KETOR-148274 format. One record per residue (C-alpha): residue number from 1; x, y, z. Coordinates in Angstrom, 2 decimals. Layout:
BEGIN
{zagu NUM,{X,Y,Z}}
...
END
This chain:
BEGIN
{zagu 1,{107.90,60.87,-236.18}}
{zagu 2,{107.08,61.51,-232.49}}
{zagu 3,{107.20,58.51,-230.16}}
{zagu 4,{103.46,58.60,-229.50}}
{zagu 5,{102.67,58.54,-233.22}}
{zagu 6,{105.13,55.69,-233.77}}
{zagu 7,{103.46,53.60,-231.05}}
{zagu 8,{100.04,54.28,-232.57}}
{zagu 9,{101.41,53.17,-235.95}}
{zagu 10,{102.99,50.05,-234.43}}
{zagu 11,{99.75,49.03,-232.70}}
{zagu 12,{97.78,49.47,-235.94}}
{zagu 13,{100.36,47.46,-237.89}}
{zagu 14,{100.33,44.65,-235.32}}
{zagu 15,{96.54,44.40,-235.61}}
{zagu 16,{96.75,44.52,-239.39}}
{zagu 17,{99.08,41.52,-239.46}}
{zagu 18,{97.56,39.37,-236.71}}
{zagu 19,{94.11,40.82,-236.08}}
{zagu 20,{92.50,40.57,-232.66}}
{zagu 21,{93.18,37.34,-230.79}}
{zagu 22,{92.82,35.71,-227.39}}
{zagu 23,{95.54,34.12,-225.30}}
{zagu 24,{99.15,34.84,-226.32}}
{zagu 25,{100.01,32.63,-229.29}}
{zagu 26,{99.99,34.80,-232.39}}
{zagu 27,{97.54,33.52,-235.03}}
{zagu 28,{99.17,32.23,-238.19}}
{zagu 29,{99.21,35.22,-240.56}}
{zagu 30,{98.79,35.18,-244.32}}
{zagu 31,{101.71,34.21,-246.53}}
{zagu 32,{102.22,37.86,-247.44}}
{zagu 33,{102.37,38.89,-243.80}}
{zagu 34,{104.64,35.95,-242.95}}
{zagu 35,{107.12,37.34,-245.46}}
{zagu 36,{106.66,40.76,-243.93}}
{zagu 37,{107.87,39.51,-240.54}}
{zagu 38,{110.51,37.08,-241.89}}
{zagu 39,{113.44,39.05,-240.48}}
{zagu 40,{115.04,40.12,-237.19}}
{zagu 41,{112.93,42.56,-235.21}}
{zagu 42,{115.23,45.57,-235.59}}
{zagu 43,{115.15,45.15,-239.37}}
{zagu 44,{111.35,44.91,-239.16}}
{zagu 45,{111.22,48.25,-237.33}}
{zagu 46,{113.48,49.86,-239.93}}
{zagu 47,{111.50,48.50,-242.89}}
{zagu 48,{108.18,49.61,-241.38}}
{zagu 49,{109.44,53.10,-240.49}}
{zagu 50,{109.25,52.49,-236.73}}
{zagu 51,{112.84,53.15,-235.64}}
{zagu 52,{111.53,55.77,-233.19}}
{zagu 53,{110.34,53.08,-230.77}}
{zagu 54,{113.69,51.27,-230.68}}
{zagu 55,{114.79,52.76,-227.36}}
{zagu 56,{111.48,51.82,-225.71}}
{zagu 57,{111.35,48.23,-226.97}}
{zagu 58,{115.04,47.77,-226.20}}
{zagu 59,{114.11,47.98,-222.54}}
{zagu 60,{110.90,45.97,-222.88}}
{zagu 61,{112.48,43.19,-224.97}}
{zagu 62,{116.18,42.77,-224.22}}
{zagu 63,{115.95,43.98,-220.62}}
{zagu 64,{113.56,41.08,-220.01}}
{zagu 65,{116.14,38.69,-221.43}}
{zagu 66,{114.08,38.14,-224.57}}
{zagu 67,{116.84,38.40,-227.13}}
{zagu 68,{118.73,41.14,-228.90}}
{zagu 69,{116.75,43.31,-231.32}}
{zagu 70,{119.40,42.72,-233.97}}
{zagu 71,{118.89,38.95,-234.01}}
{zagu 72,{115.62,37.94,-232.36}}
{zagu 73,{113.04,36.97,-235.01}}
{zagu 74,{110.33,39.59,-235.38}}
{zagu 75,{107.74,36.91,-234.54}}
{zagu 76,{108.95,36.65,-230.93}}
{zagu 77,{109.20,40.38,-230.35}}
{zagu 78,{105.73,40.86,-231.81}}
{zagu 79,{104.48,38.11,-229.48}}
{zagu 80,{105.72,39.98,-226.42}}
{zagu 81,{105.36,43.61,-227.53}}
{zagu 82,{101.61,43.53,-228.00}}
{zagu 83,{99.55,46.63,-228.79}}
{zagu 84,{98.15,46.50,-225.26}}
{zagu 85,{101.64,46.58,-223.73}}
{zagu 86,{102.84,49.52,-225.84}}
{zagu 87,{99.57,51.38,-225.38}}
{zagu 88,{99.76,50.91,-221.62}}
{zagu 89,{103.29,52.30,-221.63}}
{zagu 90,{102.21,55.32,-223.64}}
{zagu 91,{99.24,56.08,-221.43}}
{zagu 92,{101.41,55.85,-218.34}}
{zagu 93,{104.22,57.95,-219.80}}
{zagu 94,{102.32,60.78,-221.48}}
{zagu 95,{99.75,63.22,-220.04}}
{zagu 96,{97.15,62.57,-222.72}}
{zagu 97,{94.39,61.07,-220.57}}
{zagu 98,{91.54,59.29,-222.26}}
{zagu 99,{92.06,61.00,-225.58}}
{zagu 100,{94.06,57.98,-226.74}}
{zagu 101,{91.07,55.75,-226.07}}
{zagu 102,{88.76,58.03,-228.05}}
{zagu 103,{91.09,58.61,-231.00}}
{zagu 104,{92.77,55.25,-231.42}}
{zagu 105,{90.78,52.70,-229.41}}
{zagu 106,{93.63,52.10,-227.00}}
{zagu 107,{93.26,49.25,-224.54}}
{zagu 108,{94.10,49.74,-220.90}}
{zagu 109,{96.10,47.26,-218.84}}
{zagu 110,{98.26,47.42,-215.76}}
{zagu 111,{102.03,47.02,-215.91}}
{zagu 112,{103.15,45.68,-212.57}}
{zagu 113,{105.92,43.83,-210.78}}
{zagu 114,{105.07,41.09,-208.32}}
{zagu 115,{106.82,41.98,-205.09}}
{zagu 116,{107.50,38.39,-204.05}}
{zagu 117,{108.06,37.13,-207.61}}
{zagu 118,{106.23,34.43,-209.55}}
{zagu 119,{107.90,31.70,-207.51}}
{zagu 120,{105.80,32.81,-204.54}}
{zagu 121,{102.63,32.13,-206.57}}
{zagu 122,{103.62,28.51,-207.20}}
{zagu 123,{104.56,28.05,-203.56}}
{zagu 124,{101.15,29.37,-202.52}}
{zagu 125,{99.38,27.10,-205.02}}
{zagu 126,{101.10,24.08,-203.52}}
{zagu 127,{100.13,25.23,-200.04}}
{zagu 128,{96.53,26.34,-200.68}}
{zagu 129,{95.62,23.47,-203.02}}
{zagu 130,{97.43,20.97,-200.78}}
{zagu 131,{99.46,19.59,-203.67}}
{zagu 132,{102.51,18.64,-201.63}}
{zagu 133,{101.56,14.97,-201.48}}
{zagu 134,{101.12,14.79,-205.27}}
{zagu 135,{104.51,16.24,-206.19}}
{zagu 136,{107.34,13.75,-206.41}}
{zagu 137,{110.82,15.04,-205.62}}
{zagu 138,{114.27,13.61,-206.24}}
{zagu 139,{113.19,11.70,-209.35}}
{zagu 140,{115.64,10.99,-212.19}}
{zagu 141,{113.96,9.96,-215.43}}
{zagu 142,{115.90,7.39,-217.40}}
{zagu 143,{113.63,6.70,-220.35}}
{zagu 144,{110.18,7.48,-221.72}}
{zagu 145,{108.35,4.96,-223.91}}
{zagu 146,{105.09,5.47,-225.75}}
{zagu 147,{103.00,2.68,-227.15}}
{zagu 148,{103.51,1.99,-230.84}}
{zagu 149,{106.50,4.31,-231.28}}
{zagu 150,{110.04,2.97,-231.14}}
{zagu 151,{111.55,-0.43,-230.51}}
{zagu 152,{109.54,-2.95,-228.52}}
{zagu 153,{106.60,-0.69,-227.66}}
{zagu 154,{103.77,-2.34,-229.58}}
{zagu 155,{102.88,-4.70,-226.73}}
{zagu 156,{102.84,-2.06,-223.98}}
{zagu 157,{99.71,-2.33,-221.81}}
{zagu 158,{99.70,1.39,-221.00}}
{zagu 159,{99.98,4.35,-223.34}}
{zagu 160,{103.09,5.73,-221.63}}
{zagu 161,{105.82,4.17,-219.48}}
{zagu 162,{108.42,6.19,-217.59}}
{zagu 163,{111.50,4.49,-216.16}}
{zagu 164,{112.95,6.33,-213.19}}
{zagu 165,{115.05,6.21,-210.06}}
{zagu 166,{114.28,8.02,-206.81}}
{zagu 167,{116.88,9.72,-204.67}}
{zagu 168,{114.72,10.11,-201.56}}
{zagu 169,{111.62,8.57,-199.97}}
{zagu 170,{108.50,9.32,-201.94}}
{zagu 171,{106.33,10.16,-198.94}}
{zagu 172,{108.32,13.20,-197.73}}
{zagu 173,{108.90,16.26,-199.89}}
{zagu 174,{110.25,19.73,-199.18}}
{zagu 175,{108.11,22.38,-197.56}}
{zagu 176,{106.10,24.60,-199.98}}
{zagu 177,{108.66,27.40,-199.78}}
{zagu 178,{111.15,25.07,-201.50}}
{zagu 179,{108.67,23.48,-203.87}}
{zagu 180,{110.31,24.90,-207.00}}
{zagu 181,{113.50,22.96,-206.35}}
{zagu 182,{112.85,19.52,-207.81}}
{zagu 183,{115.41,17.88,-205.57}}
{zagu 184,{114.56,19.72,-202.35}}
{zagu 185,{117.52,22.11,-202.31}}
{zagu 186,{117.14,25.85,-201.98}}
{zagu 187,{115.88,27.38,-205.25}}
{zagu 188,{118.99,29.59,-205.55}}
{zagu 189,{121.16,26.47,-205.65}}
{zagu 190,{118.85,24.52,-207.91}}
{zagu 191,{118.57,27.17,-210.62}}
{zagu 192,{122.01,27.00,-212.15}}
{zagu 193,{123.72,25.87,-215.31}}
{zagu 194,{121.67,23.11,-216.91}}
{zagu 195,{123.70,20.27,-218.44}}
{zagu 196,{123.42,19.55,-222.13}}
{zagu 197,{120.98,16.83,-223.26}}
{zagu 198,{123.88,14.42,-223.81}}
{zagu 199,{125.21,15.11,-220.30}}
{zagu 200,{121.76,14.46,-218.85}}
{zagu 201,{121.63,11.08,-220.55}}
{zagu 202,{125.11,10.17,-219.34}}
{zagu 203,{124.25,11.20,-215.79}}
{zagu 204,{121.12,9.07,-215.74}}
{zagu 205,{123.11,6.05,-216.93}}
{zagu 206,{125.60,6.50,-214.11}}
{zagu 207,{122.96,6.50,-211.38}}
{zagu 208,{122.59,2.76,-211.47}}
{zagu 209,{119.47,0.64,-211.20}}
{zagu 210,{116.28,2.11,-212.65}}
{zagu 211,{114.07,-0.56,-211.21}}
{zagu 212,{110.86,1.47,-211.14}}
{zagu 213,{108.56,2.04,-214.07}}
{zagu 214,{105.35,4.01,-213.81}}
{zagu 215,{102.47,3.54,-216.23}}
{zagu 216,{100.60,6.61,-217.46}}
{zagu 217,{97.69,7.42,-219.71}}
{zagu 218,{99.21,10.65,-221.03}}
{zagu 219,{102.54,12.45,-221.16}}
{zagu 220,{102.71,16.22,-220.60}}
{zagu 221,{106.15,17.62,-221.39}}
{zagu 222,{106.87,20.97,-219.72}}
{zagu 223,{110.65,20.61,-219.33}}
{zagu 224,{113.01,22.01,-221.99}}
{zagu 225,{112.21,19.87,-225.04}}
{zagu 226,{115.83,19.30,-226.05}}
{zagu 227,{116.52,17.77,-222.64}}
{zagu 228,{113.57,15.38,-222.99}}
{zagu 229,{114.35,14.29,-226.56}}
{zagu 230,{117.24,11.90,-225.60}}
{zagu 231,{114.97,10.23,-223.06}}
{zagu 232,{112.60,9.19,-225.87}}
{zagu 233,{115.34,7.25,-227.65}}
{zagu 234,{114.07,6.00,-231.00}}
{zagu 235,{110.53,6.69,-229.81}}
{zagu 236,{110.42,10.32,-230.96}}
{zagu 237,{108.42,10.96,-234.11}}
{zagu 238,{110.05,12.72,-237.08}}
{zagu 239,{107.88,15.80,-236.50}}
{zagu 240,{108.86,15.98,-232.83}}
{zagu 241,{112.54,15.55,-233.60}}
{zagu 242,{112.45,18.17,-236.34}}
{zagu 243,{110.76,20.75,-234.12}}
{zagu 244,{112.99,20.16,-231.10}}
{zagu 245,{116.20,20.23,-233.11}}
{zagu 246,{115.13,23.57,-234.58}}
{zagu 247,{114.93,25.21,-231.13}}
{zagu 248,{117.77,27.50,-230.07}}
{zagu 249,{118.21,28.36,-226.34}}
{zagu 250,{119.81,31.44,-224.84}}
{zagu 251,{121.45,31.95,-221.45}}
{zagu 252,{120.11,34.45,-218.94}}
{zagu 253,{122.29,35.21,-215.93}}
{zagu 254,{120.69,36.49,-212.73}}
{zagu 255,{123.29,37.36,-210.09}}
{zagu 256,{122.63,38.28,-206.47}}
{zagu 257,{125.20,40.80,-205.24}}
{zagu 258,{125.61,43.48,-202.61}}
{zagu 259,{127.35,46.84,-202.75}}
{zagu 260,{128.06,49.74,-200.43}}
{zagu 261,{126.75,52.07,-203.15}}
{zagu 262,{123.15,53.27,-202.79}}
{zagu 263,{121.53,53.65,-206.20}}
{zagu 264,{118.38,55.77,-206.21}}
{zagu 265,{116.54,54.16,-209.13}}
{zagu 266,{114.81,50.82,-208.49}}
{zagu 267,{116.05,49.40,-211.81}}
{zagu 268,{119.03,50.62,-213.82}}
{zagu 269,{119.16,49.68,-217.52}}
{zagu 270,{122.53,49.63,-219.26}}
{zagu 271,{122.13,50.21,-222.99}}
{zagu 272,{125.57,48.83,-223.88}}
{zagu 273,{124.62,45.42,-222.54}}
{zagu 274,{121.25,45.48,-224.30}}
{zagu 275,{122.74,45.50,-227.79}}
{zagu 276,{124.14,42.51,-229.63}}
{zagu 277,{127.57,44.14,-229.71}}
{zagu 278,{127.46,44.00,-225.91}}
{zagu 279,{126.48,40.34,-225.58}}
{zagu 280,{127.31,39.17,-222.09}}
{zagu 281,{127.63,42.70,-220.71}}
{zagu 282,{125.60,43.82,-217.71}}
{zagu 283,{122.29,45.09,-219.08}}
{zagu 284,{120.31,45.81,-215.92}}
{zagu 285,{120.67,45.96,-212.15}}
{zagu 286,{117.69,45.84,-209.80}}
{zagu 287,{117.87,47.49,-206.39}}
{zagu 288,{116.01,44.86,-204.38}}
{zagu 289,{115.16,47.06,-201.39}}
{zagu 290,{113.73,49.89,-203.51}}
{zagu 291,{111.77,47.50,-205.71}}
{zagu 292,{110.26,45.54,-202.82}}
{zagu 293,{109.54,48.43,-200.45}}
{zagu 294,{111.13,51.89,-200.88}}
{zagu 295,{110.19,52.77,-197.28}}
{zagu 296,{112.50,50.13,-195.83}}
{zagu 297,{115.55,51.53,-194.01}}
{zagu 298,{119.02,50.77,-195.39}}
{zagu 299,{120.60,47.48,-194.25}}
{zagu 300,{122.39,47.69,-190.91}}
{zagu 301,{125.67,46.53,-192.44}}
{zagu 302,{125.49,49.18,-195.16}}
{zagu 303,{125.44,46.62,-197.98}}
{zagu 304,{122.56,47.17,-200.40}}
{zagu 305,{121.11,44.08,-202.15}}
{zagu 306,{120.94,44.02,-205.96}}
{zagu 307,{120.23,41.63,-208.82}}
{zagu 308,{122.33,41.92,-211.99}}
{zagu 309,{121.43,40.48,-215.40}}
{zagu 310,{123.42,39.38,-218.45}}
{zagu 311,{122.28,37.77,-221.69}}
{zagu 312,{124.08,35.36,-224.02}}
{zagu 313,{123.12,33.73,-227.31}}
{zagu 314,{123.22,29.95,-227.01}}
{zagu 315,{124.04,27.74,-224.03}}
{zagu 316,{126.67,28.92,-221.59}}
{zagu 317,{129.00,26.10,-220.59}}
{zagu 318,{129.98,25.77,-216.92}}
{zagu 319,{133.57,26.61,-217.84}}
{zagu 320,{132.45,30.05,-219.10}}
{zagu 321,{130.69,31.14,-215.90}}
{zagu 322,{133.79,32.48,-214.14}}
{zagu 323,{134.72,34.83,-216.99}}
{zagu 324,{131.09,35.94,-217.32}}
{zagu 325,{130.97,36.85,-213.64}}
{zagu 326,{134.21,38.83,-213.98}}
{zagu 327,{132.65,40.79,-216.86}}
{zagu 328,{129.66,41.66,-214.69}}
{zagu 329,{131.82,42.85,-211.79}}
{zagu 330,{133.89,45.01,-214.17}}
{zagu 331,{130.75,46.57,-215.63}}
{zagu 332,{129.33,47.25,-212.16}}
{zagu 333,{132.49,49.16,-211.25}}
{zagu 334,{132.18,51.21,-214.43}}
{zagu 335,{128.62,52.17,-213.45}}
{zagu 336,{129.66,53.30,-209.97}}
{zagu 337,{128.90,50.23,-207.86}}
{zagu 338,{131.58,50.07,-205.18}}
{zagu 339,{132.82,47.17,-203.04}}
{zagu 340,{130.77,44.56,-204.91}}
{zagu 341,{130.38,41.13,-203.35}}
{zagu 342,{128.73,38.43,-205.49}}
{zagu 343,{126.52,35.94,-203.66}}
{zagu 344,{124.68,33.65,-206.06}}
{zagu 345,{125.62,33.61,-209.74}}
{zagu 346,{122.90,31.70,-211.56}}
{zagu 347,{122.96,31.01,-215.31}}
{zagu 348,{119.72,29.76,-216.86}}
{zagu 349,{121.09,28.22,-220.03}}
{zagu 350,{117.83,26.79,-221.32}}
{zagu 351,{116.31,30.27,-221.42}}
{zagu 352,{114.10,31.48,-224.28}}
{zagu 353,{114.12,28.36,-226.47}}
{zagu 354,{113.17,29.82,-229.84}}
{zagu 355,{113.04,29.11,-233.54}}
{zagu 356,{114.88,31.08,-236.18}}
{zagu 357,{113.13,33.09,-238.88}}
{zagu 358,{112.95,30.10,-241.22}}
{zagu 359,{111.48,27.88,-238.52}}
{zagu 360,{108.66,30.35,-237.97}}
{zagu 361,{107.95,31.81,-241.40}}
{zagu 362,{108.86,28.91,-243.72}}
{zagu 363,{108.24,25.75,-241.67}}
{zagu 364,{105.52,27.35,-239.50}}
{zagu 365,{106.56,25.21,-236.54}}
{zagu 366,{104.57,27.08,-233.82}}
{zagu 367,{101.27,26.33,-235.52}}
{zagu 368,{102.24,22.81,-236.61}}
{zagu 369,{103.00,21.96,-233.00}}
{zagu 370,{99.62,23.32,-231.97}}
{zagu 371,{97.87,21.21,-234.60}}
{zagu 372,{99.69,18.06,-233.41}}
{zagu 373,{99.01,18.49,-229.68}}
{zagu 374,{97.69,15.28,-228.15}}
{zagu 375,{99.10,12.97,-230.79}}
{zagu 376,{100.62,9.81,-229.31}}
{zagu 377,{99.08,10.65,-225.92}}
{zagu 378,{101.53,13.54,-225.61}}
{zagu 379,{101.05,17.25,-224.97}}
{zagu 380,{104.00,19.61,-225.38}}
{zagu 381,{103.75,22.68,-223.15}}
{zagu 382,{106.04,25.14,-221.37}}
{zagu 383,{108.29,27.79,-222.85}}
{zagu 384,{109.64,25.47,-225.56}}
{zagu 385,{106.13,25.38,-227.01}}
{zagu 386,{105.38,29.08,-226.89}}
{zagu 387,{107.38,31.84,-225.17}}
{zagu 388,{109.62,32.35,-222.17}}
{zagu 389,{107.12,34.07,-219.89}}
{zagu 390,{104.80,32.76,-217.21}}
{zagu 391,{101.94,34.70,-218.78}}
{zagu 392,{102.47,33.07,-222.18}}
{zagu 393,{102.91,29.58,-220.74}}
{zagu 394,{99.67,29.83,-218.74}}
{zagu 395,{97.83,31.36,-221.70}}
{zagu 396,{99.05,28.54,-223.95}}
{zagu 397,{97.71,25.99,-221.48}}
{zagu 398,{94.36,27.79,-221.44}}
{zagu 399,{94.34,27.86,-225.23}}
{zagu 400,{94.74,24.09,-225.34}}
{zagu 401,{92.00,23.56,-222.79}}
{zagu 402,{89.49,26.16,-223.93}}
{zagu 403,{89.80,25.60,-227.65}}
{zagu 404,{89.95,21.82,-227.36}}
{zagu 405,{93.19,21.67,-229.34}}
{zagu 406,{94.20,18.63,-227.32}}
{zagu 407,{93.10,15.46,-229.09}}
{zagu 408,{94.59,12.64,-227.05}}
{zagu 409,{94.92,9.80,-229.52}}
{zagu 410,{97.38,6.97,-230.28}}
END
């Protein structure tokens, strides 16, 4: 089957299973269709006769750090690889003009890369909306208590209490350009290996006096859920605990390096590192100068800037980072990158928190969480609630607001 025909078939199948929908959260399909997607995505493609699109979705899925086709549940790949995305790719890649619109009802969208990255958007929001005074930096949360749940909470005067300790004066925060770093350090230093939930709890205990408690009407949880769970103590509900314990994180490595080699393509994709058999191998390298502005002259020192990516199942421990970096450098040499010097080596080990096939198709956790939003004055948002993409996180927030899914009750 030609690639174009396979994409047309995939788009029709996606709409058959999920229909048309707003936002990004896939609607809960019928039991028959749940069984149809109850498998890893690569097996789904094989069973549906869509193996022809494997090479395309390998780049779109794994090269974004969204799991290996061999293991990622079909639900998550279908969430990201929407008909609109595949149709946009096909229209951009093939000289077929508007015939696709006429014959198959293709939707048009724009695939783009933000030159300054998404971080720049948040920095601008802080600056334009003058939010700097409302953001509190250097705060270590020790415990979260909610009225009526857990030991000694029935007499609480407020719905939510948060015990914390501050590392710096409340009145002065970092400038907007550093707003993403919760403790005021440079973002490159802040985004590194995240400690395990148990290590977070131990660290908070060692910080000493948590003399400050703030009272709140509602709790919005956007941090990785498994990091927040220990802070709730015995005040987490059975449903919350069950959902959070079912989440499985991955580790995405983004490494800043320079090389004397000048690669012509803005982004190189390495197939070996995009397959499960190549877990931890280099799967892409972005030529920063060519991505940002191809007209820029080469650096004066002759060292071109790049960003390399690796992907691991599960949480990478700090002790594993050195070996992982060595693997990347070895792969770069194999692909012709000479005189490599690694600057920042950042491992995001709370990346893509996701459920397994059973969690999605048997327990139906994504839709149960949606139904329970607002219970106990708590709203669960962020990538742990939906998908590891800014688009999906924002769309999920809009879904909660626009559809009035939030019912803030005790």
